[in-house]
Structure formats: structure tokens, C-alpha cells
C-alpha positions as CSV (number, residue, x, y, z in Angstrom):
1,M,45.4,19.3,48.9
2,K,45.8,20.9,45.3
3,S,47.3,17.4,44.3
4,V,44.1,15.5,45.8
5,R,41.7,17.6,43.6
6,I,43.9,17.4,40.5
7,A,43.8,13.5,41.1
8,L,40.1,13.1,41.4
9,L,39.2,15.3,38.7
10,L,41.5,12.8,36.3
11,V,39.6,9.7,37.5
12,A,36.3,12.2,36.7
13,C,37.6,12.8,33.1
14,L,38.4,8.7,33.0
15,L,35.5,7.6,34.3
16,H,33.6,9.9,32.0
17,S,36.0,8.9,28.9
18,F,35.1,4.9,29.6
19,S,31.4,5.7,30.0
20,S,31.2,7.7,26.7
21,I,33.1,5.0,24.8
22,H,30.6,2.1,26.2
23,A,27.3,2.3,24.3
24,D,24.3,-0.1,25.5
25,I,23.2,-2.3,23.1
26,R,20.3,-0.8,20.8
27,L,17.6,-2.6,18.5
28,P,15.4,-0.4,16.0
29,H,12.0,0.2,17.4
30,L,10.4,-2.2,14.8
31,L,12.1,-5.1,16.6
32,S,10.0,-4.7,20.0
33,D,8.2,-6.5,22.4
34,H,5.2,-8.4,20.8
35,A,6.9,-8.4,17.6
36,V,5.9,-10.9,14.8
37,L,9.3,-12.1,13.0
38,Q,9.0,-14.0,9.5
39,R,8.7,-18.1,9.7
40,D,10.4,-20.1,7.4
41,R,13.3,-17.5,6.3
42,P,16.1,-16.4,7.9
43,I,15.5,-14.0,11.0
44,H,17.5,-10.6,10.5
45,I,18.6,-9.1,13.7
46,W,20.2,-5.5,13.7
47,G,20.7,-2.5,15.4
48,W,23.9,-0.5,17.2
49,A,26.3,-0.9,20.1
50,T,29.6,0.1,21.3
51,P,32.1,0.1,18.0
52,N,33.7,-3.3,17.8
53,A,31.6,-5.1,20.5
54,H,31.2,-8.8,20.6
55,L,28.0,-9.8,21.3
56,T,25.7,-13.0,21.7
57,A,21.9,-13.5,20.7
58,K,20.0,-16.1,22.1
59,F,16.7,-17.0,20.9
60,H,14.5,-20.0,21.2
61,A,17.1,-22.9,21.1
62,Q,19.4,-20.8,19.1
63,T,22.7,-19.1,20.2
64,V,24.3,-16.6,17.5
65,P,27.5,-14.7,17.9
66,A,28.0,-11.1,16.3
67,Q,30.5,-8.4,16.3
68,A,29.7,-4.4,15.8
69,D,31.6,-2.9,13.1
70,S,33.8,0.5,13.8
71,Y,30.3,2.6,13.6
72,G,28.8,0.5,16.1
73,D,26.3,-1.2,14.0
74,F,26.0,-5.2,13.8
75,N,24.0,-7.8,12.3
76,L,23.1,-11.2,12.7
77,W,21.1,-14.1,11.3
78,L,18.7,-16.4,13.0
79,A,18.1,-19.6,11.4
80,P,14.7,-20.0,10.0
81,E,12.1,-20.8,12.5
82,S,8.8,-22.6,12.3
83,A,5.5,-20.6,13.0
84,G,5.2,-20.6,16.9
85,G,5.7,-18.6,20.4
86,P,5.6,-16.7,22.2
87,W,9.7,-16.8,22.4
88,T,12.4,-14.3,24.0
89,L,15.1,-12.6,22.4
90,T,18.2,-11.7,24.6
91,L,21.6,-9.6,23.6
92,S,24.5,-9.8,25.7
93,G,28.0,-8.5,25.6
94,D,27.9,-4.9,25.9
95,G,26.5,-3.3,28.9
96,P,23.0,-4.7,30.2
97,D,21.7,-7.3,28.5
98,L,18.5,-6.1,26.2
99,T,15.6,-8.7,25.9
100,L,12.4,-8.9,23.9
101,S,9.5,-10.9,25.0
102,D,6.5,-12.4,23.7
103,L,7.9,-12.5,20.3
104,L,5.6,-14.9,17.9
105,I,6.7,-16.4,14.9
106,G,4.6,-16.3,11.3
107,D,3.7,-14.2,8.4
108,V,4.7,-10.4,8.5
109,W,2.6,-8.1,5.9
110,F,3.4,-4.6,5.1
111,A,0.5,-2.6,4.2
112,S,1.2,1.0,2.5
113,G,-0.7,3.5,0.2
114,Q,-2.9,6.7,0.7
115,S,-6.0,7.3,2.5
116,N,-8.2,4.0,1.4
117,M,-5.5,2.0,3.1
118,E,-4.8,4.3,5.8
119,M,-8.6,4.7,6.8
120,P,-8.8,2.9,10.2
121,L,-11.7,0.9,11.7
122,S,-12.8,3.9,13.7
123,G,-13.1,5.8,10.2
124,F,-12.1,9.4,9.3
125,P,-14.6,11.7,11.7
126,G,-16.7,13.6,9.6
127,N,-15.7,12.1,6.3
128,A,-15.9,8.2,6.1
129,V,-17.7,5.5,8.1
130,L,-16.3,2.4,8.1
131,K,-19.3,-0.3,7.8
132,D,-20.6,-1.9,11.0
133,A,-17.7,-0.1,12.7
134,D,-18.6,-0.7,16.3
135,K,-19.6,-3.9,15.9
136,E,-16.1,-4.7,14.1
137,I,-14.0,-2.7,17.0
138,A,-15.6,-4.5,19.6
139,A,-14.6,-7.7,18.2
140,A,-11.0,-7.1,17.5
141,T,-8.9,-8.6,20.1
142,N,-7.1,-11.4,18.3
143,P,-4.1,-13.2,19.8
144,K,-2.9,-14.1,16.5
145,L,-2.5,-10.9,15.3
146,R,0.3,-8.1,16.1
147,L,0.0,-4.5,14.6
148,L,2.5,-1.9,14.0
149,L,1.2,1.6,13.1
150,V,3.7,3.7,11.5
151,D,3.7,7.6,12.3
152,H,4.0,9.8,9.3
153,K,7.2,11.1,8.5
154,S,8.7,12.5,5.4
155,S,12.6,12.8,5.0
156,G,15.3,14.1,2.8
157,Y,17.4,10.8,3.1
158,P,16.6,7.0,3.9
159,L,15.9,6.7,7.7
160,N,17.3,3.7,9.7
161,D,14.7,3.9,12.4
162,V,10.9,4.7,13.3
163,P,9.5,5.6,16.5
164,D,7.0,3.1,16.6
165,S,6.9,-0.2,18.1
166,W,4.4,-3.3,17.9
167,T,1.1,-3.9,20.0
168,L,-1.0,-6.6,20.8
169,C,-4.4,-6.4,18.8
170,T,-7.0,-5.3,21.0
171,P,-10.4,-2.7,20.6
172,E,-8.2,0.2,21.4
173,T,-5.0,-1.0,19.1
174,A,-7.5,-1.9,16.2
175,A,-9.6,1.3,16.1
176,T,-7.1,3.4,15.0
177,F,-5.1,0.7,12.5
178,S,-5.8,0.3,8.4
179,A,-9.1,-1.6,8.2
180,V,-8.3,-2.9,5.1
181,A,-5.0,-4.7,6.4
182,Y,-6.9,-5.4,9.4
183,F,-9.6,-7.5,7.7
184,Y,-6.8,-9.2,5.4
185,G,-4.7,-10.4,8.3
186,R,-7.8,-11.6,10.3
187,E,-8.9,-13.8,7.5
188,I,-5.2,-14.9,6.9
189,A,-4.7,-15.7,10.2
190,A,-8.2,-17.6,10.8
191,K,-7.5,-19.5,7.2
192,E,-4.0,-20.3,7.9
193,N,-3.6,-20.8,11.9
194,V,-0.5,-18.9,12.3
195,P,0.2,-15.4,13.6
196,I,0.2,-12.5,11.5
197,G,2.1,-9.1,11.8
198,L,0.9,-6.1,10.2
199,I,2.6,-3.2,9.5
200,D,0.4,0.2,8.9
201,S,2.7,2.5,7.0
202,T,0.4,4.6,5.3
203,W,-0.5,8.5,4.5
204,G,-3.7,9.8,2.8
205,G,-3.9,11.9,-0.4
206,T,-0.1,11.0,-1.2
207,P,1.1,10.4,-4.8
208,A,3.0,7.3,-5.7
209,D,5.9,9.5,-6.6
210,S,6.6,9.9,-3.0
211,W,6.8,6.1,-2.1
212,V,9.4,5.2,-4.6
213,S,13.0,5.6,-3.6
214,M,15.3,8.4,-5.4
215,D,17.4,5.5,-6.5
216,T,14.9,4.8,-8.9
217,L,13.2,8.0,-9.6
218,G,16.6,9.4,-10.6
219,T,17.5,6.8,-12.9
220,H,14.6,6.0,-15.1
221,P,14.0,8.6,-17.8
222,D,10.2,7.3,-17.8
223,L,9.8,8.7,-14.3
224,L,10.8,12.1,-14.9
225,P,7.0,13.2,-15.3
226,A,7.2,12.7,-11.6
227,F,9.4,15.8,-10.8
228,A,7.5,17.9,-13.5
229,S,4.4,17.2,-11.7
230,R,6.4,18.2,-8.3
231,A,7.4,21.3,-10.1
232,H,4.0,22.0,-10.8
233,F,3.1,21.7,-7.2
234,A,5.8,23.4,-5.9
235,D,4.6,26.5,-7.9
236,E,1.1,26.3,-6.5
237,Q,2.6,26.8,-2.9
238,T,3.9,30.3,-3.6
239,N,0.4,32.1,-2.5
240,L,-0.8,29.4,-0.5
241,K,-0.8,31.3,2.8
242,A,-2.6,34.0,1.5
243,Q,-5.2,31.7,-0.4
244,I,-5.7,29.8,2.6
245,A,-6.4,33.1,4.7
246,A,-8.7,34.2,2.0
247,E,-10.6,31.0,2.6
248,K,-10.8,31.4,6.2
249,Q,-12.4,34.6,5.6
250,E,-14.7,33.5,3.7
251,D,-15.6,30.4,6.0
252,D,-16.0,33.2,8.7
253,A,-18.5,35.4,6.6
254,A,-20.5,32.5,5.5
255,R,-20.9,31.6,9.5
256,A,-21.8,34.9,10.5
257,A,-24.1,34.7,7.8
258,G,-25.9,31.6,8.9
259,K,-25.1,30.0,5.6
260,P,-23.2,26.5,4.5
261,L,-19.3,26.7,4.5
262,P,-17.8,27.4,0.8
263,R,-16.2,24.3,-0.8
264,H,-12.4,25.3,-1.0
265,P,-9.8,23.1,-2.9
266,W,-7.8,20.3,-0.8
267,H,-4.1,21.5,0.4
268,P,-2.2,18.5,0.7
269,D,0.8,18.8,3.2
270,E,3.6,19.8,1.2
271,T,6.3,17.3,3.0
272,S,4.2,14.6,2.0
273,W,4.5,15.1,-2.0
274,S,8.2,15.4,-2.0
275,P,9.3,12.5,-4.3
276,A,11.2,9.6,-2.3
277,G,10.2,11.5,0.9
278,L,7.8,9.1,2.3
279,Y,10.2,6.1,1.0
280,N,12.8,7.8,3.0
281,G,10.8,8.1,6.1
282,M,8.2,5.3,6.0
283,I,9.7,2.5,3.7
284,A,13.0,2.1,4.1
285,P,13.3,1.7,8.2
286,F,11.8,-1.5,7.2
287,A,14.0,-2.9,4.3
288,P,16.2,-4.7,6.4
289,M,13.4,-6.8,7.9
290,S,12.4,-10.3,6.7
291,I,8.5,-9.8,5.6
292,R,6.1,-12.3,3.6
293,G,5.0,-9.4,1.0
294,F,3.1,-6.1,0.7
295,L,-0.4,-4.9,0.3
296,W,-1.0,-1.7,-1.6
297,Y,-4.1,0.4,-2.0
298,Q,-3.2,4.0,-3.8
299,G,-4.0,5.8,-7.1
300,E,-6.5,8.4,-6.6
301,T,-3.9,11.0,-6.0
302,N,-2.6,10.3,-9.2
303,S,-5.7,10.3,-11.3
304,S,-5.0,14.1,-12.4
305,H,-4.3,14.6,-15.9
306,D,-0.8,15.2,-15.2
307,R,-0.2,12.2,-13.5
308,A,-2.4,9.4,-15.1
309,P,-0.8,9.2,-17.8
310,Y,2.5,8.1,-16.3
311,Y,1.0,6.0,-13.6
312,T,1.6,2.3,-15.4
313,A,5.6,3.2,-15.7
314,L,5.5,4.6,-12.1
315,F,3.6,1.9,-10.4
316,S,5.5,-0.8,-12.1
317,A,8.9,0.9,-10.9
318,L,7.7,1.0,-7.3
319,I,6.9,-2.5,-7.1
320,R,10.4,-3.3,-8.5
321,D,11.9,-0.9,-6.3
322,W,10.6,-2.2,-2.9
323,R,11.6,-5.8,-4.1
324,M,15.1,-4.4,-4.8
325,Q,15.6,-2.4,-1.6
326,F,13.9,-5.4,0.6
327,A,16.7,-7.5,-1.4
328,Q,14.3,-10.9,-0.7
329,G,13.3,-11.4,-4.4
330,N,10.0,-11.3,-6.0
331,L,8.1,-10.6,-2.6
332,P,4.2,-11.0,-3.4
333,F,3.1,-7.6,-4.1
334,F,-1.1,-7.6,-3.6
335,F,-2.7,-4.0,-4.6
336,V,-6.3,-2.9,-5.0
337,Q,-7.7,-1.0,-7.8
338,I,-9.3,2.2,-7.3
339,S,-12.9,2.0,-7.1
340,S,-15.7,4.3,-8.3
341,F,-15.9,7.7,-7.3
342,N,-17.5,11.1,-9.2
343,S,-14.4,13.0,-9.8
344,P,-15.1,15.1,-13.1
345,G,-11.8,16.4,-14.8
346,E,-9.6,13.1,-13.6
347,D,-8.4,10.2,-15.3
348,W,-9.7,7.4,-13.1
349,G,-10.2,5.0,-15.8
350,K,-6.7,5.3,-17.1
351,V,-5.5,4.7,-13.7
352,R,-7.4,1.6,-13.1
353,D,-6.2,0.2,-16.6
354,A,-2.7,1.4,-15.4
355,Q,-2.9,-0.9,-12.0
356,R,-4.3,-3.7,-14.4
357,R,-1.3,-3.5,-16.9
358,T,0.6,-3.9,-13.7
359,L,0.0,-7.3,-13.5
360,Q,2.4,-8.0,-15.9
361,L,4.9,-8.4,-13.2
362,T,5.6,-11.9,-11.7
363,N,3.8,-12.5,-8.2
364,T,1.3,-9.7,-8.2
365,A,-2.6,-9.6,-8.0
366,M,-5.2,-7.0,-8.0
367,A,-8.5,-7.0,-6.0
368,V,-11.0,-5.1,-8.3
369,T,-13.5,-2.8,-6.0
370,I,-15.3,-1.1,-8.5
371,D,-18.4,-2.5,-7.8
372,I,-18.2,-1.0,-3.9
373,G,-17.3,2.3,-4.7
374,T,-19.6,5.3,-3.5
375,P,-20.2,8.1,-6.1
376,D,-20.0,10.6,-3.4
377,N,-17.3,9.7,-0.9
378,V,-13.8,8.7,-2.2
379,H,-13.8,6.3,0.8
380,P,-16.0,3.1,0.5
381,P,-17.3,2.1,4.1
382,D,-17.2,-1.6,3.1
383,K,-13.7,-2.2,3.7
384,Q,-14.2,-5.9,4.6
385,T,-15.0,-6.7,1.1
386,V,-11.4,-5.0,0.0
387,G,-9.8,-7.0,2.7
388,H,-11.2,-10.3,1.5
389,R,-10.5,-10.0,-2.0
390,L,-6.8,-9.3,-1.2
391,A,-6.6,-12.0,0.8
392,L,-8.1,-14.5,-1.5
393,A,-5.1,-13.8,-3.9
394,A,-2.9,-14.5,-0.9
395,R,-4.5,-17.9,0.1
396,H,-4.2,-18.8,-3.6
397,M,-0.8,-17.5,-4.4
398,V,1.0,-17.9,-1.1
399,Y,-1.0,-20.3,0.9
400,G,-1.7,-22.7,-2.2
401,E,-5.5,-23.0,-1.3
402,D,-7.7,-24.0,-4.6
403,V,-9.5,-20.6,-4.6
404,A,-11.1,-18.3,-7.1
405,Y,-9.0,-15.1,-6.3
406,A,-8.8,-13.6,-9.8
407,S,-11.6,-10.6,-11.5
408,P,-12.3,-11.1,-15.1
409,L,-9.0,-9.4,-17.1
410,F,-8.8,-8.4,-20.6
411,R,-7.1,-10.8,-22.8
412,Q,-7.9,-9.7,-26.4
413,A,-10.6,-8.3,-29.0
414,T,-11.4,-9.9,-32.0
415,T,-13.3,-8.7,-35.1
416,E,-16.3,-10.1,-36.5
417,L,-18.4,-9.4,-39.6
418,Q,-22.0,-9.1,-38.8
419,P,-24.9,-9.9,-41.5
420,D,-25.3,-6.0,-42.6
421,G,-21.9,-5.9,-43.4
422,S,-20.6,-4.0,-40.0
423,T,-18.2,-5.3,-37.7
424,A,-18.5,-6.6,-34.1
425,L,-15.6,-6.6,-31.4
426,R,-15.6,-10.2,-29.1
427,V,-14.0,-9.4,-26.1
428,W,-11.9,-12.1,-24.3
429,F,-11.1,-12.6,-21.1
430,D,-9.2,-14.6,-18.3
431,H,-11.3,-15.8,-15.2
432,A,-14.2,-15.4,-16.6
433,Q,-15.7,-18.4,-15.8
434,G,-19.4,-18.2,-15.4
435,L,-19.7,-14.5,-16.5
436,T,-23.0,-12.4,-15.7
437,A,-24.7,-9.1,-15.3
438,H,-27.0,-10.1,-12.7
439,G,-29.7,-9.4,-14.9
440,Q,-28.3,-5.6,-15.3
441,P,-27.8,-3.6,-18.5
442,I,-24.2,-4.1,-19.8
443,D,-23.7,-0.2,-20.3
444,A,-19.9,0.3,-19.4
445,F,-18.8,-0.7,-22.9
446,E,-17.3,1.8,-25.4
447,V,-15.8,1.2,-28.9
448,A,-13.6,3.5,-31.2
449,G,-12.2,3.6,-34.5
450,E,-8.6,4.4,-35.6
451,D,-9.6,8.1,-34.1
452,H,-9.8,6.5,-30.6
453,H,-12.8,8.6,-30.2
454,F,-14.9,6.5,-27.8
455,V,-18.7,6.2,-27.9
456,P,-21.1,4.3,-25.9
457,A,-21.8,0.7,-27.2
458,Q,-24.1,-2.2,-26.8
459,A,-22.7,-5.3,-25.1
460,R,-24.2,-9.0,-24.8
461,I,-22.8,-11.7,-23.1
462,D,-21.8,-14.7,-25.1
463,G,-20.5,-17.7,-22.8
464,D,-17.2,-16.2,-21.4
465,T,-17.0,-13.4,-24.0
466,V,-18.9,-10.3,-24.4
467,V,-19.7,-9.3,-28.3
468,V,-20.0,-5.3,-28.5
469,T,-21.3,-3.3,-31.4
470,A,-22.3,0.6,-31.9
471,S,-23.9,1.6,-35.0
472,A,-22.2,5.0,-34.6
473,V,-18.9,3.4,-35.3
474,P,-20.0,0.3,-38.0
475,H,-16.4,-0.8,-37.9
476,P,-14.6,-0.5,-34.1
477,V,-11.5,-0.8,-34.1
478,Y,-10.8,-0.3,-30.1
479,V,-13.2,-1.4,-27.2
480,R,-13.1,-0.5,-23.8
481,Y,-14.8,-0.8,-20.3
482,G,-15.4,0.7,-17.2
483,W,-13.4,4.0,-18.2
484,M,-15.8,6.6,-16.4
485,S,-15.3,7.4,-13.1
486,V,-18.4,5.9,-11.7
487,V,-19.6,2.3,-13.1
488,T,-23.4,1.3,-12.0
489,N,-23.5,-1.9,-13.9
490,N,-20.7,-4.5,-13.6
491,L,-19.9,-7.6,-15.1
492,F,-19.1,-10.4,-12.6
493,N,-17.7,-13.9,-12.9
494,G,-19.3,-17.1,-11.0
495,A,-17.1,-16.3,-8.2
496,G,-18.5,-12.8,-7.6
497,L,-15.8,-11.0,-8.6
498,P,-16.2,-8.0,-10.8
499,A,-14.4,-7.2,-14.0
500,S,-11.7,-4.9,-14.4
501,T,-11.7,-1.6,-16.4
502,F,-9.5,-2.0,-19.8
503,T,-8.7,-0.7,-22.8
504,S,-7.7,-2.8,-25.8
505,E,-5.3,0.1,-27.1
506,T,-1.5,-1.0,-27.3
507,W,-1.2,2.6,-24.9
508,S,-3.8,4.3,-23.3
509,A,-4.7,7.6,-25.3
510,D,-3.0,10.7,-23.5
């Protein structure tokens, strides 16, 4: 009897050993039912299985073999496919077959940034409301769109998966999805008649430093200020609990007295401000995925005096970094210039100009939104116009439409002698055909001499240029436009696109 028990125990141990060796095929969550796979490019499928397992993938008319490595990781590539579907992907050869259904082939756009990109169709309760929100949500059923909303996640190292999967585009799923990305995708899907996959990987109130990999932050000396800013932020956390407790007492006292609640400084999530933290948690898992391009809306959190001066270097580094990590060449990168908002003590003009300067990078475009801001709310309600202006860039640069997509952009300023012996600066633009101020005063120009001290200037439109003078600076050297936080009167080109903030200085004065 004892020998029988021993034999049964040995059999149980062997069965457990075999079962522990075997591992079912597993794919990252971003490869799920309802996904959009990038058209006209090799389709990357990757995941995990039993070490050294031999696998077979079947998709549409393709059959592709693969083998897991000694750690169980596997990669395979499907040949490019034209737009279409729905199709099914089946992986077999290691345990039960794994099947993904309702897959579409189309274009995948990756949207990221802070709260103005994160703001969903349902808005932020008590903070920001989308224009025509109820109407937009009710009409959001769109079979051509698929949505993937990424949870907030910061990490000290690059992750290889997220817990989030693709969904259909319905009023319920669209209501909590990025409004800017949704309006962009809706227009592209309608104009190009192809399925569009939208990935919303955003976190409000976060600096660009958090979205750049440590590979880049740690190897570029001009990005060292990011770590100095992080150190300053960390110092402010020392007494944070006591500060929050004191603020709560003030709020309680105000409620008891029937008075309005006092205003307190904003306290961001500490983990979301870690350099590279959001890249690790919310960007890195997608790097193996074939995509069509990026959408970005961020910059408000980098407008403080210690962050704004290096935003040109930081934002350019972010674009290069993502392109390097995704390893698909110079993927299109379309971004939104931050809008108008009353933010005393911050450098919104410098950040907007830094974003303009980033257009030096190839295959980039910028949607200027300075005309649709709300001075008293950092979250403008008109996200439809933002999505449309981003879509104009894609329609021209990616899809080849002959459509005006760019705002007037500063080219150069030349000096002209005036009859009284003073000089004027003539400002030349690109994309300025039909330049107009719609009958409003042109009051957002300033000029400065060699001392870089800017004063308000008088300006008049002359064709597709603007002539700028100031009695206080009879011989101006530099000119800038839209440098204040809130710009009330704007220049537009004939396509109705507003001019970008700029300064003619070689480098913005720190």
C-alpha cells in the first residue's frame, strides 16, 4: 500500500512538472479582439509561450511559422495588407489555440500628452465641458473607428504590456476617450474611407520630461535641466502631507462659516512627474507595434520659469526618442501648440515659440490654437477645431490631399528706413496668403532693441507681410508676436488658420 502511494505521488509530481513547463500562448493586451492593425506595412505580432515552442500564425490568407526563444518570447511578421476586414488571427502549436477576432486593417494613430489631449468627450466634471458634448456623444457610434484607452501608469523601467484592450467606438466608449483624438480620427476615417485605430495614452498635468525615455534623458547634456526641475519638485514634497492637511482645515473652516472655499496650489501626482516614468509605463509597451504616426498636445506644465527655457531641446528630443524607440523611420508627428490662458508668472509665449521651432524636424506639423483659448480655463471647450486642424496636417502630409494645413509661420524680419529717419521691421511669413486680422486691431506685436527689452508696437498688414514700428524703439532689432499668455486679436491666413507665436531672436532670452 505504501508503494502505491509513492507511485501515485511520483505520477502527480511528473504531471505537475509537465504542466509547469507548458505555458499557453499569450499576446500583449494591445493585440486583442477589435484591434486595428497598420495597413501597407509589415504587421508585427509578438508575445509569450513555452520556451522554444514552435508556433503557427494564420491571418487572412497568410500562414507564418514562429519559434519562441529560450525565455518564451516570440516575434513574427505578417506581410503587409491593404485596408479591410474584419479578419481573424489564430496562433497554434502550444496548448489551446489563441484566436483574435474582428480585426481591421487600417491606420493606427497614437495620441499622447497632458490634460488637453486627455480631456474626453464627457469633459472633466466641475472643470471643463466640451462644446456640444451631449450631441457628440450621442452620435459617436462609428464602425470605422476602434479605441484603446490606456490607464495611467508610471514605472521605473520600461514595461512590455498594458492591461488595456481595444474596444468598438460607441457612445459609451467614446465618452471617456480623448476628444481631440476622436475628432481627428473621425475626420480621417471619413475622408480616407479606411478603418482608424486610435490609442489614447495621456495623463493630465504632466511634464514632457516624464514622457521621454531614460535612454535619451541620460545621454543628452542639454536635457540635464529636466533633472534639476525634478529635484526642485522633490524638495517641495517634503512637507506636502502637512500642507494638504492645513488646506483641508482651511476648507472645513470656510464651509462651516458659509464662505467660498479658498484657492490652493495644485498638487500633481508625484509618480507622474518622474523623468521617463510615463514613457516606461505608457509608451514603451507600444514600441513594437506598427503605427501610422503620433498626435501630441502638451506644454502647459512646462511653462514655468525653470522648465520653459529648455522646452525646445526637450520636445525635439521627445520626438526623436519616440521615432527611435518605435524604429519605423521618421513617423509623422503632429502636435498642438498650447492655446491662450491667463497664467501670470509663467512663460506661455516661450513654450509656444519653442513648439514653433520644433517644426525644424522633418515630417512634423503644428496645429495653432491661440484663437480658441479661454482666458479663465486651461481646457478650451472647442476640441472639434483642434482635431480638425490636426487632421488637415495629416490629410496634406500623409494622405496627399491638396488642402491648406499650416498657419502663418515666421520666416524672417528685414529692416526698412522710414521717412523720419527711424526704421521699421517687415515681417515675412510662410503660409501667409490672404493675411488678415478680420478688421480687428493688430495689437499682439512687440519690438526690442539690442537690449531685448520688448515694448508694444504698431503693426499694419502689407500684402502677405506685416510692417512693425514703435516710437519707443526708433531702431528695432527684434520683433515678436503673441508672446503674452492671452492673445485677443489674431492674424489669420486666407484658409482661416491663425498665425503662430514667434520671436525673431536667435534664441529666446532666458
